[in-house]
Residue, then its C-alpha position, 0 to 999 in steps of 0.5 A: m500500500v502506498n501511503i500519501n501524506q496529504s500535506t505533501f501536496m500543500y505548498d506555501r508557494t504560489v504560481d508566481d513563485g515558480l510553476p516549473d519548480l512546483l511541477h518538478r517537485v510534484v513529479f519528484l514526489l510521485a517518483e519517490a512514492t513509487r520508488r519507495r513502493g518498489a517498481d518491480p521485485g525482479g529488479l527493475t527501477y522506477s525509471q526502467m518501469r517508466l520507460l516500459g510504460t511510455l513505450e507501451d503507449i507509443q511503440p514502435t517508435t524511434q529512439h529519439r521520439l522515446a527520449e523526447a517522450l521521457s524528457v531525456s537526451d538521446p544518449a541517456i535513452s541509449r544507455a537506458l535501453r541497453p540493459l533492457e535490451a540485454d534482458g529481452l524486455v525491449e527490441v531495438r532495430q534499425d529503421p528500414e526507412h532511415a538507416r541512421r534511425r533506430l526503432v524501439s518496441l516492447t517484447e512480449a516479456g517487456s509488456k508482461a513486466f510492465h503489466s504485471n508490475g508497473k501498471p498495478l503500481y501506478e493504479e495503487l498510487r492513483t488510488a492512494l492519491l484519490e483516498a488522500g483527497f488529491p484531485y487526480e482526475r482534475y490534475l490530469r486534465d489540467t496537466e494536459t491543458l498546460a502541456q497543450l498551451l506550452e507546446t503551442p508556438 
């Protein structure tokens, strides 16, 4: 069970104090709550489980697009994929349409790892947030709206 301290989400800060800092803190706290719970008894880290979950949503995709989706650099995603590929959780192959691009997709084992460990963990965290009174669904809508505003030139 994930324990969420309601005061964790109450800040003495306003939007004027730095919305990016506030958003970063919320993401950090969610990652820490997930990390404390343990992403996978089989040894996958929170970051690896997040990568598998993201890949589940956008596969097959280029390595570059996966890096963008996770807000990391191309070299960082390359390093992150190596152990997952070695463990048979992801497949990385050359893009037949562009020789320099690499396509990434989940293997059956990678999908199973995400669905048996990561997805239930995310749902447990969501339930804990709702039980603590956190407006989870509104947060998702507001986050999507904010992302759209920031992506619009």
